PLY file of the C-alpha trace (Angstrom):
ply
format ascii 1.0
element vertex 85
property float x
property float y
property float z
element edge 84
property int vertex1
property int vertex2
end_header
73.61 209.87 78.87
73.81 206.02 79.88
71.06 204.55 81.83
73.87 202.00 83.45
75.24 202.81 86.72
78.68 202.95 88.01
78.55 199.88 89.73
77.24 198.09 86.59
80.10 199.85 84.50
82.18 198.99 86.42
81.47 195.63 86.83
81.10 195.72 82.70
84.93 196.61 82.69
86.38 194.01 85.07
85.07 191.34 83.02
86.82 192.43 80.25
90.15 192.05 82.28
91.16 188.22 82.03
92.02 186.33 85.22
96.15 186.33 84.27
96.14 190.62 83.81
93.92 190.86 87.64
96.91 188.03 88.55
99.87 189.86 87.46
98.13 193.36 88.78
97.78 191.90 92.31
101.36 190.32 91.90
102.75 194.06 91.15
101.10 195.76 94.03
102.77 193.06 96.40
105.91 193.61 94.71
105.58 197.25 95.07
104.71 197.14 98.70
107.33 194.22 99.81
109.75 196.24 98.41
109.47 199.50 99.72
108.42 198.57 102.65
111.12 196.34 103.02
112.92 199.73 102.70
111.45 201.22 105.91
111.59 200.47 109.65
109.60 198.02 111.13
107.88 197.24 114.61
107.72 194.09 115.99
104.31 193.82 115.13
105.10 194.11 111.36
103.54 198.12 110.87
105.53 200.34 109.53
107.25 202.76 112.72
106.29 206.20 111.50
108.91 208.77 113.32
109.77 212.33 112.84
111.22 210.78 109.55
107.86 210.55 108.10
108.96 213.23 105.30
111.94 211.09 104.41
109.44 207.91 104.34
106.76 209.76 101.98
109.96 210.77 99.53
110.84 207.14 99.20
107.55 206.15 98.50
107.21 208.96 96.16
110.38 207.78 94.36
108.84 204.13 94.86
105.87 205.21 92.77
107.93 206.96 89.75
109.81 203.56 89.72
106.97 201.16 89.25
104.65 204.13 87.29
105.29 202.65 84.07
104.42 198.91 85.16
101.70 199.98 87.20
100.27 201.81 84.51
100.78 199.23 81.82
98.17 196.54 83.68
94.41 197.35 82.51
93.21 195.83 85.76
95.35 198.50 87.68
94.43 201.09 85.85
90.89 200.28 85.93
91.38 200.28 89.96
93.01 203.45 89.97
90.72 205.29 87.73
87.62 203.99 90.26
88.86 205.75 93.24
0 1
1 2
2 3
3 4
4 5
5 6
6 7
7 8
8 9
9 10
10 11
11 12
12 13
13 14
14 15
15 16
16 17
17 18
18 19
19 20
20 21
21 22
22 23
23 24
24 25
25 26
26 27
27 28
28 29
29 30
30 31
31 32
32 33
33 34
34 35
35 36
36 37
37 38
38 39
39 40
40 41
41 42
42 43
43 44
44 45
45 46
46 47
47 48
48 49
49 50
50 51
51 52
52 53
53 54
54 55
55 56
56 57
57 58
58 59
59 60
60 61
61 62
62 63
63 64
64 65
65 66
66 67
67 68
68 69
69 70
70 71
71 72
72 73
73 74
74 75
75 76
76 77
77 78
78 79
79 80
80 81
81 82
82 83
83 84
């Protein structure tokens, strides 16, 4: 077993990812949510309105995840973020 802590390992792993890969990951997450939220009803304050159609919203979110999965999984930084959750 290693003497390094989780935080130390996470820091070491994150330094192995280039700034370009991180920027691409951030851009991809933004694109993911902008597209998904663009399909959902919004309140005037910008929050997604959760109505009786919540199950439908969840179904559409799952479809969005499936659509983006190959791109999300293809980004090393995002894989590291997801693995750390």
